[in-house]
Each structure stands twice: as structure tokens, then as C-alpha cells.
N, C-alpha and C positions, 0 to 999 in steps of 0.2 A: 471494310478490309482493314486489318491491322497495319499500322506503320512499321517499317523495318528499317533499322539503323544500318545494318550490314548483313551480308549473307555470302557464302562461298560454296562452290561445288564441293560434293563429297569425295573423298578418295575412292579409288575404283573398287576396292574391297571394303564392305561395310564391317563394323565391329561385330564380333560374335554376340548372339542373342543370349541375354541372361534370363533366368527364371522369372524375375520380376518384370521383364519386358514382355514375356509370353503372356503373362496375365493381363497386361495392358492391351495386347493385341488379340485377346481371345473374343470369340463370338459366343453369346449365351443363346442357346436354342430355346424357342418358345414351345417346342414339343420335343420328346425324346427321339433318339436316332432309331430305336427299335430294331437294332441289328444291322442297319445299313452300313456302318463302319464300326469296326473293333477298335478298342483303345489302342492308339499309336498308329493306326492305318491311315493313310493319306488319299486324297482325292483332290480333283479340280472343281472349281465352282465359278459361276458367272452371276454377278449382281444384276438382277432383272427388274428390281423396283426398290426405291428408297423412300422412307417417310420419317420425318423428325417427330419423335414422340414427345419428349420433354427436352430441356436445354441440355446439350452435350449427350443425348441419348437418341439413337436412331434405330428404326425398325427396318430390316432389309429382307428381301425375298431372294433366296438363293436358288439357282438351278445347279444341282450337283451331278457331276459326271463320275460315275464309279469305274473301278478298274475293269469290270467286265463289259463296259460300254453302256450300261443302263443309266437312266436319268431319274432324279428325284428332286422334288421341291421341298425346300425347308424355310421356315420363318425363324429369324434370329434377331437379337438386339446387339448393337455395337456402339462403343463410345467414340467411334471415328465416323466422319461423314463420307462414307463411300459413294462414289459416283456410279450411276447407272451404267452398265456395260463393263465395269471393272472385272478383271479376271484374277481369281484368287487360287493360291495353293492352301488347302486346309488339311488339318490333322486332328483326329478325334483325341481329345484329352479325357473325355468321360461321355456318358450317354447324353449329356446336355451341354457340353462345351466343346468348342473347336478353336485350335490355334489357327491364326489367319496370317498369311503373308501375300502381299500383292505380287502377281506374277510380272517379272521384268520390271519392277518399280524403279530399278536403277541400272540394270544390266546393259540395256541398249542406249542409255542416256549418256550425254557427254559428261565427263568429269574434269575437263580442261578445255579452255577456249583457245582457238587459233587467232592470235592477235594480228595476223596478216589479213584475215577476213574480218574480224571484229576489233579494230584498233581501240586503244584506250580512249575513252570518251564517247564511244558509240552508244546510242540509245537503243535499247532492245525492249520489245514487248512480248508478253507471253501469257498463256492461260494455264492455270494450275490443273493438271490432270489427275494427280494422285498424291496421296499424303499418308505417311505412317510414322508412328512413333518408334524411335530407335534407341532412346537412352532416357534415363530419369536423372535430371541434374539436381544440384542443391536447391534448397529453399522451394521444393515442390515444383520446380520448373522442368519441363520436358524438352527433349530435342527431337525434331521431326526431319524425316527425309521428305522432300517435296520434288515431284517431277513436273517440270514446266515445258509446255509445247511452245517453241518460239513462233511468233506471228509475223515478224518483219525481218529485215536485213537478208543478205544472201543465204543465210542459214534457216530461213523460214521453213517450218515443218520438222526441224530437228528438235529432240528432247534434251533437256538440261536437268541434271540431278543436283539438288541443292540441300544443304542442311541449314536449319533455322530453329531458334527456340519459339518461333510463332506458329500457332496452329492455323495455317492459311487455308481458307475454305476451298474445297474442290470446286472448280469452275469459275473462281475469281480471276480477274485480270491484273497483271503486274506490269510496271514499267521500271526499268532499271538502267543504270549507266555502267559500262564496263570499266573497271578500275585495274584489272590485271587478268592474267590467264586463269586465275582461280579466285577472283574476287569481284563482286558486284555491289553497287551502291544503289539500293531501290529508292525511287522517288516516293517521298511521303505523300499520303492522302491529303495532308494539310496544304502541301504546295499546290495541288490540283484544286482544292477548295478555294485557296487564295486567288488563283485565276478565275474561278467561277465568280467570286466576289468582285474582281476587277471588271468582268464583263457586265455585271448587274450595275455597278457604279457607272460604267461607261455609257450604258443606256440612259440612265438618269441625267448625266451631265449633257449628253447629246441632245436631249429633249429641252434643256434649259438654255443651251448656249445661244449667243447672237454674235453677228460679226463685229469685229473690232471697229471697222469704219463707221458703223452706225453710232457708236459712242463718241468717236473723235469728231464727226461732223456736228454731232449734238453740242459738243463742248465748244466748238468754234462759233456756233450760233447763239451762245449764251453771252449776255452782257457781263463780263467779268467784274466791272466796277460795282454792279449791283449785288455781288456775292459777298458773304461774310468773309472776313480776312482769312480764317483758317481754311475755309473751303476754297477760296481763290488761290491760296498758296499750294493746295493739294493739286488743283487743276494745273497750275503753272509747273509744278514739279513733274507731274505726269507727262504733260506735253514736251516740256523742255528736255526730258530724258530720252526722247526718240532720236535715233541716229539718222544721219543724212544718208541718202542712197549712195553717195560717193564713198562714205566710209566702209560700206560693205565690200568695195572692190579691193580693200587692203586686208591682209591676213590679220593683223592685230586689231583692226577695227571690226572685222567680222567676228573674231573670237570674242571681243568685248560685247558685241550686240547679242551673240548667242548666250553668253554668260548672264546677261541681264534680261533674258527673254522671259524669266519667271519659270523656266523648266526646272531650275535647281533651287527654287526658294526654300522648300521644305528642308533639303539637304543642308543648305546654309544655316538655317535656324538651328537644326539639330547639332550641327558642327560648331555652332557659335561664331560662325563667320558672318558678322553683321555689317562689315565695313562697306560692302557694296549694295546693301539694301536701299539706300537713297536712289540708286539708279535702276533697281529691279522693277520690271514692268508690273508683275503680279503684286509685289508689295505696294507700289504706288496706286494700283487699282483698289487694293484692300484699304489703303489709307484714305482714298477718295470716298469710299463707301462709308467709312467711319466718320468722315466730316458730313456726309450727306444725312445719315440718319437722324441726327438731333434737329436738323432743319425742317423736317416733316411735321405737319400738324399733329399734335398729340404725342410726339415722341420725346422721351426724356433724354437729357444729355447722357452720353456714354461715360461711364466711369473708367478709370485706367485698366482696371482688371477686365472689364467687359470689352473694351476696345482690344485688349491683347488676345482675348478669346475669340474675336470675330472671325479670325481666319479658320479656326477649328469648326466653328458653327456655321460657316458660309454655305455648304451644300444644302442643309435644311432650310436656311434662311432664303437662299435663292429659289428653292422649291415653293416656298410659301408666297414669295414675291412674284414669281413669274407665272405661277398657276400651271395649268395643263397645256402649255405651249407644245406643239409639235408631237403629239402623242403617236403619230404614225410612223415615227422614225424607227429604224431597225438597227441591230447591232453591226450589220454589214455596212450601212451608211456610215456609222460612227468609225468604222476601220477604214473607210475609203480615203483616198488622197487625191486632191486636196479636199478639206472640208468645204462644203458648199457654202455660198453666201446666204446669210440669214438675217434680214433686217426686221427689228421688232416694231419699228415705228416709222411711218412715212416722214420724210424730212421737211415737208411743207407744214407739218403740224407744229403748233407751238410747244416748245420744249420746256417743261418745268422741272422742278427738283425731283419730283416722284419719278418722271420719266427718265431723268439722269440716273436715279438709283437703279431702276430696272435694266437700263442699258449697261451700267457698270457691273452689276451682278451677272448678266448675260456674258459679258466680256471675260469675267473671271471663269465662268463655266466653259467658255470657249477654250481658254488656256488649260483648264483641267481635263477637257476632252482630248487635247493633244497629249497631255501627260499620261492618261489612262490608256490611250491608244498605243503609246510606246510600250507600256507594260504588257498590254494584251498581245502585241506582236513580238515581244521578246520571248523566245522559246527554243525548244530543240526541233530541228527539222527531222523528217523521217529518215534522212541519211546519217543522223547523229551529229549534225553540225549545230553549233550554238549561234543562233541568230539574235543579235542585239539591236534594238531600235530606239532611235531618238527622234521624236517629231515635235515641232514647235512652230510658233508664228511670231515674226518680228515686224512691227510697224515701222516703216522708214519714211523719212521726208524726201519727197521728189518735187523740188521747187515749192509750190504752194499746196501741193497735195500730200496726203498721208496714205502710203500704199502698204497694205499688209503683205509681207512675204512669208509664204508657207514653205517649210523645209522639213525634209525627212532624211535622215542618215541611217543606213543599216550596214552593220558589220557582221559578216558570216565568218566564223572560224571553222574552216573545213577540217574534218577529221583526217588524221594521218592514214594513208593508204598502206604504209609499211613502217617497220620499226625504225629504220634509218632516215625516213623522209621528214622534212620540216613541215610544220603546220602552215598552211596557206590561209591568207586573209583576203576575203572578197568584200569590197566596199561598194555600196549603191547610194547614189544621192538623187533626190527628187526635189525640184523647186517649182513653185507655182506663184505667179503674181500677175497683176494687170497694170502695166506701166504705159502711161501716155507718152507718145502717140502710137505705141506698138500694139496696144490691146492685150488681151489675155495671152500668156505664155506659160508653157510648162517644159521643164528640162528633166531628162532622165539620163544619168551618167553612171558608168560602172567601171571600177578600177580592179583588175585582176591580173596576176602574174606580171605586174609592172606595166601593164598597158591600159590606157584609157580609152574607152569608147562612149558615144553619147548620141542622143536623139532629142531634138527640139520640136515642140509643137506650137504652132501659132494659129489662132482662130481666123485672123485676117490674112487674106491672100497676098496682099501687098507686103505684109510683114514676113510671111513665109518666103516670098521671093527675094526680099532683101537679105534675110538671114542666110539663105542658100548661097547667095553670091558672096557672102563674107566667111563662109566655112573654111576656105583655103587660108585666109588670114588668121582665123582661130587656130587651125592646125599648126601653122608657123609659131604662133605665140605659146602654144602648149609645148611644142618641141623645144623652143627656146628656154622654157621653164624646166627642162630636163625630163619631160614625160615621154614615154612611148605612146604613140597615138594609133588607135585603131579606127574603126568605122565612125564617121560623123555624118549626120543627116538631118534635115529639117522637113517636116511635113505640115500641111494645113489641116487643122481641126484639133481634136483632143485625142489623148491616148486611149486605146481601148480599154473598157472596164469589164473584162471577162471574169471567169471564176478565179479567185485569188488562191495562190498555193500556200497553204498553211496547215500546221499539224493540229488536227481535230482530235481531242481526247474526250473519252467517256468519263464523266464525273461520278456517275453511280452505276454500277454493274448490277443489273437486275438478277443475275445468277449467283451473286456472292452471298 
């Protein structure tokens, strides 16, 4: 399907047809009329079969209904891809040519959108039902009228009349965003292909990733004094940059930890903001890998250029290093939250440099899985709301332990219901961590219309009972912070993992 930069509904009255247009809309009969229609005489016809002969040339079988009520079948060729079942008004130009106009191609279709029903920003989807050329523009470019049947929103089933310079195939699917009462911005096919690429990359990273705690436990078991100086410095910088758990209870400390989680490493590099790279988790992991590679038997030291390109080559490198681990993983598992624990090596085994390299590469893939999952979950909802997702993992120090904190933030920009209404923001926060002595915990909170509500899940019954007893204290502290508080609850177990609500798009339309 061709990409469309913009398109708008046609005015209610189409421009008058010029002789050059009639020729473009003419049907060439494959056998003469033999007196069925006199020159200038009109009739109605139905397309009962269509077959593409050569590029931009189609053979159609017409059922002709004459003025006296009798029927006849004609074969003709057309330069337009008429759809089966289309109703036509035809006029005889000669014994072998018919002028053709689609019946009600735009008469019953909308020529203006009601912004109270479809506010600006609403995502609409439709199927092309008819197309006809209405003008010949400069540089041999044509202008087409397209009738689209809406498939979603409260106006599903309505028809929309558009004009576009693109010859959209009959039967193809379109996705567009409302820009005004007579303006639509169509979602380019390349954007949907980008999402498909994200999904494919997500599966690969999910298969290669390993839990962060596996790497950190291995680093603690290694004798630092036996390591080369450069490698030892990289290990110390990685471990020294991890925040304390108490720092995450402070707004500034939490913001700093999220900034250094590796989530924005690529954006920092592209923007030239390298001042925080010494504290960035992903940058430190890549630096560790760069120090480990030359220490392996048969490995040549990395040049400055090769070290700089390591980040770009890491996905392929990790694939070769880790092999075919976890091939049974699915896209749904990769999009699940939290990511499950995945240890690549038992901790009672001796940890050598090669094992450290595998664990470090798996840790980078773990962070990249979070990044790709964020992209895959950033989308338009069926209601036309923009949903933006940030998912990451922050290792934190809890006394002598290193505890990975998984965090997902989602912001949903709700579409306006009316012209004068303000756009509402809905925020969702999910946390997952295993903090001694509480055990595994998950938190789900939502902030909407100024009110905060939340639910906590504890796998241990004693922890669930303790948290339930502290909910009133939590409510008081939230109120003191200036928040309006809704329902708060704690349950034993884990959140249900039912079908996830997401916008599923078709990447390839077999009818296009």
C-alpha cells in the first residue's frame, strides 16, 4: 500500500467531468454492443468478476441492466481496479466503449467529520471500497476520489469520501489520525514496518537476555586482585555506580537512578550528552565487555575504533556468544512485566572470564529487552489515545545485597471528548522487586483525574498481612504529600496475567 502524506475529504459537489477525464474512466469492450445500447444511451451495471490482465490493466465481467429491465453480460477492460460487486452507471460512447461512473461513489459518503464524535487525534481505520480518477494534475499525476468504509470508532460503518493523488488499491486497509474536520494524516506503512522490526528484535533480545543478579553475583565471587588493572577498574566503576535503596526513596535520587539506568544511553550519545556516561549502567556494562574481550585466549586487543563500535555490533556479538539460549521464548513473554528471572550459570560453578563475558552480554540484552518492550508498547489505543511506555531495570544496593528493581511507567494521553475540553493524562506505574526479608513484591498504581489508587501483591502471607496493616499509614503520607487517594489494597500472590489490552495491527493486507 502506498504511503500517504496527507489527505482530506472532498467537497460535497465534485468538479465537473472534462472530456479528458471521460477517456480515463472509459471501459473498452472486448466484444461490440451489437445494438444493446445506442450511442449516448445510459444503463446500470454490476461488476460480477475482476481479473488483473497486466500491470494497471484489468478485465471485468459486467452484468448490464437495460432500460426495459432485461440483462446482458459484457466483458471489458479497465485501467482501474474495480471491486467485485461495484455498481456502475455506464453510457455508450461507441459500439466498443462505455463511459463509467461509480454509483454513489461519494453521494452518501461523509465530506466533513464531526469533531465531537471524532476529536482531533482520534485514530481511525478503514477499508477502501471504491476509487475513481477525477482529475489529471501536472507532471502526469492524477487525482482520485476514494470511498473508505470506517471500521472503528463510534462511526464504524460510515463511509468517508477522500481525495488523494495516490491510486489506493480497492480492498486495502488504511490507518489515519484526525487532524481537523476536513483533514486526515495517514499512518505511513513504514511506521508499521518499524513496529514489526521492533517485534522481531525484541524476540531476539529476549532469547539472549539474562538476569542482572547473575552478573553481579559472579563479579562479587571473582578475586579483584587477580584481574588486570583496566578490567578491575571497569568492575569497580560498574559496582560503584549502583545506587543505594535509600536513595530511591528521594525524588532527586530516584530521578538520577532512572537517568543512569541505561534506558537513554543511545539518546545521550546522539545528543552529545556524555557527561553522565561514567554513571550509566549500560555504558559501564559495554565498557566491561570491552575490557573482557582482550583477556580471552586468542583474542586480539581492541583498537580504539573497534571499542567505539562495540555498542553498535553488540546484538550480533551477543547472539554468537550466547548461542541458541531460550529459543522457546515468545513475543508475549518479552512484553510481559516483570521480566522473569533467567540465570545463565549456577553460582556454585567456578566463574572465569569467558563466563563473565557471557553474563555481561546477557545483562546488556536484558536492558535492551526493556528498551524494545517500551517501543513495542508505545502505540495508539483503539480509542485514539496515545500510550507512551518507559520500561527499565535499576539494580540497587540493599545492605550487602544487590536487588534489581523493575519499573514500568505508562502515560496515556486521552483524546478530547469535545472541542472545549482539556486533554486528560492517565499515569500507570508498575514496580517489581525482591527485597529481603519481605520477599517478592509487585506494585500497581494509577493516577487519573488527580486521584491515586494502587494495589500491592506480596507472595509471602506474612508480608501481605504486614502491608495491609500499614495501608492507613500509607494513605496518610500520600494525603500529606498533596495527593487525592482512592482505593488501596494488598493481596497475597502475584497479579493476574490475563490477555493484555493492546492495539494489534495488520502489517500486510493480503487483499491489497
